[in-house]
N, C-alpha and C positions, 0 to 999 in steps of 0.2 A: 772214461771207459766207452768204447763204442757200443751203440745199441742198434741192433738190425731191425728195421721196421718193414715187415712184409705186409703189403696191403695194395690198395688201388691208388693210382693217380687218374685224375678225372676232371673234366670241365663241366661246370654246373651252369646251365642257361636258365635263368629265372625270369619268367614273365608275369605280369600282373593284368588280369582281366578286371576292367573297372565296373563290374557288375557281380551278380551272383549266378553261379552255374544252375541253381534250381529254377531260376527264371527262364532258362532256355533249353531245359531237358524236360521232356514230357514223359512222366513215369509210365503211362500206358502205351508209349511208342518206343520203349527201349529195345524191342526186337528189331527195329529199323533205325537205330541211332545214327544220325549223320549231323554233327554240329561243328561249328567253326567259331573261334572266340578271336576277336580283335584284341591284340595286346600291345598297346602303345608304349608300355613300359617294359624294358628289357635290359637284362645286364648278364654279363658272362664272368664267372667267378673261376678261380683256380681251386680245385678241390680234390676229393678222394681221400680215404682215411690216412694212407701213407703220407701224402703230401701235407695234410693238416697237422698231423701228429709231429712230423719232423720239423715243420715251421715253428711250432711252439716250443718244442724241445730245444731247438737252436737258440731261440730267444733267451731261454733259461741258461744257456751256457753248456748245454749237453753236447754230445757228439753223435748225431743221429746218422745213420746209414740207410738210405732208401733201397729196398728191393722191390721192383715193380716192372710192369710192362706198359709200354705206350705204343701208339701208332704213328702213321706217316704224317698227321697233323700235329706232332708233338712240339714243333719248334717254339711256339710261344711259351709253353711250359718249360722247356728245356733252358730257354733264355731267362726265365724267371729263377729257376733253381740255381743257374750260375751266378746271377746277381745275389742271391741269398747265400752263396757259398755252401750249398748243399751238394754233397757228391752225388755224381750220376754214374758212378762206376758200375752199379748193379741196376740201372734203369735200362731195361732192355727194350730195343725198338723192334717191333714185329711188323715186317713189310706187308703191304696190302691190307692193313686194318686201320681203324680209327682208334684213337685213345677213347677209353670209356667215358661216356657222356650221359648226364641227366637233363632231361628238359621238363621244367616244372612249370606249371602254370597255377597261379594262386587267384582266388577270387576275393570279394570283399569281406567274406566271413572267414577267411584264412583256410577255406577248403583247398585241397590241392589235387591236381591231376598230373601225374608224373609218368614219363616214359623213360626207361634206362636202357642204354645200349652198352653191353659189356665190352664189345670190341677186343682190343689186345689183352684186356684182363683175363679172357679165357685161356690165354696162353702163359698165365703166371708160373705154371710147373715147369717152364723152360728154364727158370731161375733155381739155383740151388744154394742152400745155406752155406756149404762147405767152400764156396767160391769167395765168401767174405772172410777177411782176416781180422784178428784182434777183436773179435765180438765177445762180449761178456753177458749180454742180456739181449732178449728179442722180444717181438711181439708179433702175433698173427692176428692182423686186423681184417675186416671183410675184402675178399679178393675172389679170384676164380676158385671154383670148388676143388678141383685136382690140386691146385697150387697150395691151398690151405692144408689139405690132408698131407701133401708131400713135405711142406716146410715143418709141419709139427713133427713128423717122424724124423727129419734131418736134425732139428734142434735136439730132440730126445737122444738120438744116437750120438750126437756130438757132446752131449753132457752140458748144453747150454741152456740155462734156465729161460723160460719164455712166459709171456702173458697171452692166454687164449681169450680173444676178443671177437666173438662171432658176429656180434652186430646184426644187421639185417640179412646176413648170410646164414643165420642159424636154422632156418626151415629147410635148407639145402641137404642137411645131414640126418642120417638115420639115428635112432636111440643108440645103437651100438657105436656108431661113429662118434657121437657126442661123448659117450662114456669113455671112449679111447682118447680123445682130446683131453679131457679132464685128467686121465690117468698120466698123460705124458707131460701136461703143463705143470708149471710151478705155481702159476696165478691164474685166476679166472676173472674177467671183468665183464659185467652186463648192466644193462639198465634195468628198472623195475620190470617192465614188460617182458624183456628177454629173460629175465630171472625166472618169471612165471612159467614161460615156455620151456626153458631148460628143465625145470622140475617136471613138467608134464611129459617132455620127450624122454627124459632119462628114467623117469619114475622114482626119482630120489629128491628128498628135500635139499634145499640150499645147504643147510647145516650138514648133512651128510656128505655132500659134494665138498664143502669146505674142509672135511677131515682129510681129503686126498691131496690137497695142495697147501702151500705155505699161506695163502690168503685168497679168499673169494670177496671180490668188490661188487657192490650193487649201487648204481647211481640212482638218485631219487629226484632229479631235477632241482627245483628251488628248495626242496626239503633237505638237501645235502646228499648223504651217502652213507652206506652201511658197509664195514669191513668185518668179515668173519676170519679170525685168524687165532690159532692155538687155543681153540675152545672159547675165545672171547668174542663178544659182540660190541664192537666200537661204533658208535653213532657220531657220524661227522656232520657237523652243522653246515647248513648252507650259508652262502655269503650273498648279501643283498647286492644286487647289480646296480651301477649308476644309471642304466637304462636297459630296457628289455627291447631289444631291436630284432634280432634274428637268432633262433636256437641252432641254426645250422652250424656244425662243427664244435658245439659245446663239449660233446662227449669225447671227441678227439683231444681238445685242449686239456680235459681232465685227465686223459690218459698219458699226455705228455708229462703231466706233473707226477703222475703214478710212477713213470718210468724213471723220472730224475730222482724221486725219492728213493727208489729201490736201488738204483745204481750207486747213489751216494750213502747209502746205509742209514737213512733217516728211520726213525721209529714210525709206526703206522699212524698215530694221531697227527704227526706232522706231515707225513706224506699225504694223507687224506685231506688235511686242511689246505696244503698247497694246491692240490689237484682242485678242490672245490673253488678256491679263489680264482684259478685260471679260467674255469668255466663260467664265472661270473664276469670277468674281464672280457671274455670273448663274446658273450651274448649282447654286449652293448654295441657291437660292430656287424655289419652285414657280411655274409660269407664266412668261410672258415679260415682265412688268412689275411684278414685286415686289421687285426688288433696288433698294437705294439707296446712294448715296454723294455725297460732295461732291468738287469738284475738287481740293480739298487733299488729302482721303483718297486718291483715286486716284493723285495725284502721289507720296504717301508710299509707298503699296503698290508702285508701280512701282519706285521707288528701292530698296525692300526686295528686290524680286525681281531687279532688273537693275542695281543699283548707282548709278544716277543718276536724276534727274527729267526727264520729258518737257517740263516748263515751270517 
């Protein structure tokens, strides 16, 4: 069954400063801050929540359909999606814009300075859910503000269940808007920090919000995740990674497992464990789309971790 993934497509440019920011920023001179960092190490990754989620869901054997906006510089990403056999039917090119881009500089203490240019992402509302055929499940991942609001309303009007995954976009919305998202969604997925922020902004405990959806999922990093559903509190164990290299895109890999489990009717313990395993596999590779596995390999790793296969 087709899963519509509404979210961003972006380029991530990651640079490494071989020193510490604190050695070059004078606290008493912040009012006239003017610094430059030499970054001999640089790489460019394909990213964005929609691209990352679709990538992992495709590896699982799912049928992801990306709905996103890109700019005039989209050709390298378009070529990649073509090679991955990911449909670009609903990837809209917005003339005279850049594809969304993050420029991330990391120092030796893993502190980061990030500049993010939304570019074409701010026109995500040019896409409409009703333009996609055969969709049985959706997700609203971080995207342009107006697009997220519009797509939630369109999923709800069409009777298509969807996951509300506000991510770093959560602060863009008012308490009333967040409550409306939850009212329309079938599922909510947040990390632990976002979960705390969602409680503060809505004025409701997660347990209260969970009563309004089929399931509310909170990822907890290496500690696993928590699934609140039908009055139950399911604690999903974390999976020890072979290596801890880069957390970028781990949440997106988890959400791919979540979507796969929902579409295929898995129970929540199985769905959560599959999602957790995918996050652990991803963290061993740099970037959000450089991990690889076959369905058989993921089934075997699941069995080694949890004692049985998910399929």
